[in-house]
C-alpha positions as CSV (number, residue, x, y, z in Angstrom):
1,M,143.9,53.6,163.8
2,L,141.1,55.9,165.2
3,P,139.8,58.8,162.8
4,A,141.4,62.2,163.8
5,V,137.5,63.7,163.5
6,I,134.5,61.8,164.0
7,R,132.4,62.4,161.2
8,P,128.8,62.3,161.7
9,T,127.9,60.4,158.8
10,T,130.0,57.7,159.3
11,V,128.7,57.0,162.4
12,I,125.1,57.5,161.8
13,I,125.4,55.1,158.9
14,A,127.3,52.8,161.3
15,A,124.8,53.1,164.0
16,A,121.6,52.9,161.5
17,A,123.2,49.7,160.0
18,G,123.9,48.1,163.7
19,A,119.8,49.2,164.7
20,V,118.8,47.4,161.5
21,A,121.2,44.5,162.3
22,A,119.5,44.1,166.3
23,L,115.8,44.4,165.0
24,V,116.6,41.9,162.3
25,R,118.1,39.5,165.1
26,G,114.9,40.5,167.6
27,V,114.9,43.2,169.8
28,R,116.3,41.4,172.5
29,Q,119.9,40.4,172.8
30,P,120.7,39.3,176.2
31,G,124.2,38.2,176.7
32,P,125.7,36.9,180.1
33,P,124.0,38.5,183.4
34,L,125.2,41.8,184.1
35,P,124.4,44.0,187.7
36,G,121.2,45.5,186.9
37,D,119.3,42.9,184.9
38,R,116.6,42.5,187.6
39,L,115.6,46.1,188.0
40,V,113.4,45.8,184.3
41,R,112.0,42.5,183.7
42,A,110.5,40.9,180.5
43,P,112.0,43.7,178.6
44,L,111.1,44.8,175.1
45,L,114.5,45.6,174.4
46,T,118.0,45.2,175.4
47,R,120.9,45.6,173.6
48,T,124.5,45.2,174.7
49,M,127.6,46.6,173.0
50,R,130.9,46.2,174.0
51,A,134.6,47.9,173.4
52,S,138.2,48.0,174.8
53,M,139.8,50.6,176.5
54,P,143.6,51.3,176.3
55,A,143.7,51.1,179.8
56,P,143.5,48.9,182.7
57,P,139.7,48.8,184.6
58,E,141.5,51.6,187.9
59,R,142.1,54.2,185.1
60,V,138.6,53.9,183.2
61,W,136.2,53.9,186.2
62,P,136.8,57.5,186.9
63,W,135.9,58.8,183.6
64,L,132.2,57.1,184.5
65,A,132.1,58.2,187.5
66,Q,132.0,62.0,186.6
67,L,129.1,60.7,184.0
68,G,126.0,63.1,184.0
69,A,124.9,66.5,182.1
70,G,126.1,69.5,183.7
71,R,128.7,67.0,185.6
72,G,131.6,65.7,183.1
73,G,128.8,65.0,180.5
74,W,128.2,61.6,178.9
75,Y,131.0,61.8,176.1
76,A,128.3,61.3,173.5
77,I,125.9,63.9,171.6
78,D,126.9,67.1,173.7
79,R,124.7,69.0,171.9
80,I,121.4,67.0,173.2
81,D,123.5,65.5,176.3
82,N,125.1,68.5,177.8
83,G,123.5,71.5,176.4
84,G,126.2,72.2,173.9
85,V,129.1,72.1,176.8
86,P,131.6,69.6,175.7
87,S,132.2,66.3,177.8
88,A,134.8,66.9,180.1
89,R,138.7,65.9,178.5
90,H,140.2,65.1,182.2
91,I,138.8,63.8,185.5
92,D,137.4,65.8,187.9
93,D,138.7,65.3,191.4
94,R,135.6,66.9,192.5
95,L,133.2,64.8,190.7
96,Q,134.6,61.2,191.9
97,R,132.5,60.4,194.1
98,I,129.4,58.4,193.4
99,A,127.0,56.4,195.0
100,P,123.4,54.7,195.1
101,S,120.4,57.4,195.3
102,D,122.7,59.7,193.0
103,R,120.8,61.6,190.4
104,L,122.4,61.9,187.0
105,E,120.9,64.3,184.7
106,A,119.8,62.5,181.6
107,S,120.1,66.1,179.5
108,T,120.2,69.6,180.4
109,F,117.1,70.4,178.6
110,G,114.9,68.5,181.6
111,G,113.5,65.4,181.8
112,P,113.7,62.2,184.4
113,P,117.1,61.6,185.4
114,F,119.2,58.4,185.9
115,V,119.0,57.0,189.5
116,V,122.0,55.3,190.3
117,T,121.2,52.0,192.0
118,Q,124.8,49.8,192.4
119,A,128.3,52.1,191.9
120,D,131.3,49.4,192.9
121,E,134.6,50.7,192.4
122,P,135.9,49.9,189.6
123,T,133.8,47.0,188.0
124,D,130.1,48.3,188.0
125,L,128.1,51.1,187.7
126,V,124.4,50.8,187.1
127,M,121.3,53.0,187.0
128,V,117.7,53.4,186.2
129,L,115.3,55.8,184.2
130,R,111.5,56.1,185.2
131,A,109.9,58.4,182.6
132,R,106.9,60.3,184.1
133,A,104.0,58.2,185.7
134,G,106.3,55.1,185.4
135,R,105.3,54.5,182.0
136,L,109.0,53.8,180.4
137,R,111.4,52.2,182.8
138,T,115.1,52.2,181.4
139,S,118.1,50.8,183.2
140,Y,121.6,51.0,182.2
141,A,124.6,49.1,183.2
142,Y,128.4,49.7,182.8
143,H,130.6,46.7,183.4
144,L,134.4,46.7,183.6
145,Q,136.6,44.0,183.4
146,P,140.4,43.4,182.7
147,D,141.3,42.8,179.0
148,G,144.9,41.7,179.2
149,R,147.7,43.7,181.7
150,D,146.6,47.4,180.0
151,A,143.1,47.2,178.9
152,T,139.5,47.2,180.1
153,L,136.6,45.0,177.9
154,L,133.7,48.2,178.9
155,T,130.3,46.6,178.2
156,A,126.9,48.7,178.1
157,R,123.7,46.9,178.3
158,L,120.6,49.2,177.8
159,R,117.2,47.5,179.0
160,M,113.6,48.8,178.4
161,N,110.2,47.8,178.9
162,G,106.9,50.0,179.2
163,R,103.1,50.6,179.6
164,P,101.3,50.7,177.3
165,R,103.5,47.5,176.0
166,L,102.0,48.7,172.4
167,L,103.6,52.1,172.8
168,A,107.0,50.6,174.2
169,L,106.8,48.2,171.2
170,A,106.6,51.2,168.6
171,A,109.3,53.3,170.7
172,A,111.5,50.7,170.9
173,P,113.5,51.0,167.3
174,L,113.8,54.9,167.9
175,V,115.1,53.9,171.2
176,L,117.3,51.8,169.6
177,A,118.4,53.8,166.9
178,G,119.3,56.8,169.3
179,H,121.5,54.4,171.2
180,E,123.4,53.1,168.6
181,V,124.5,56.3,167.5
182,A,125.2,57.7,171.4
183,Q,126.6,54.5,172.7
184,R,129.3,54.2,169.7
185,V,130.1,58.1,170.0
186,Q,131.2,57.2,173.9
187,F,133.0,54.5,173.3
188,L,135.0,56.6,170.7
189,R,135.4,59.6,172.8
190,L,136.5,57.5,176.0
191,R,138.8,55.7,174.6
192,R,140.5,58.9,172.9
193,R,140.0,60.7,176.4
194,I,141.8,57.8,177.8
195,S,144.6,57.5,175.5
196,G,145.1,61.3,176.0
197,R,143.8,62.5,172.6
């Protein structure tokens, strides 16, 4: 049973514990190959997280298709990701077209966007983000697979590398900690929206 209210302290503590555990295991955590893995070769950081969604892939995909700041949002930390505007609570037909080369803003505060490299409905959405001067490269992949008749196993994978390598390695724990919080909140909010709560 999901709590009625997301308590920031609980999410932050759980995310911090997850980040520490991931760092203890090592920042490389590949898991099985996923589309998009080739976009970031020899990553300094790979983090794979999974969650069950209460609907088949065909009903989960439309929520992912409208991702992006200024679109449906990221269903995570709206104050940071979407300028304080709540992420979408319904499917918006106008936001369902998503294709390679589309730009999905990471935040309404500016910065480099995610660029879609693969959009195979209803199984794979892959995007890449390149920071200024190519110093940081991050890929993000969502993979949907049926989990029984009426559920989806949603896998999200972050991969990152950068130059100079020492600076990217120093940034990895911060990236990982932020990712742990955002991904857990995103999974929780997606579950609620898909189930109509």
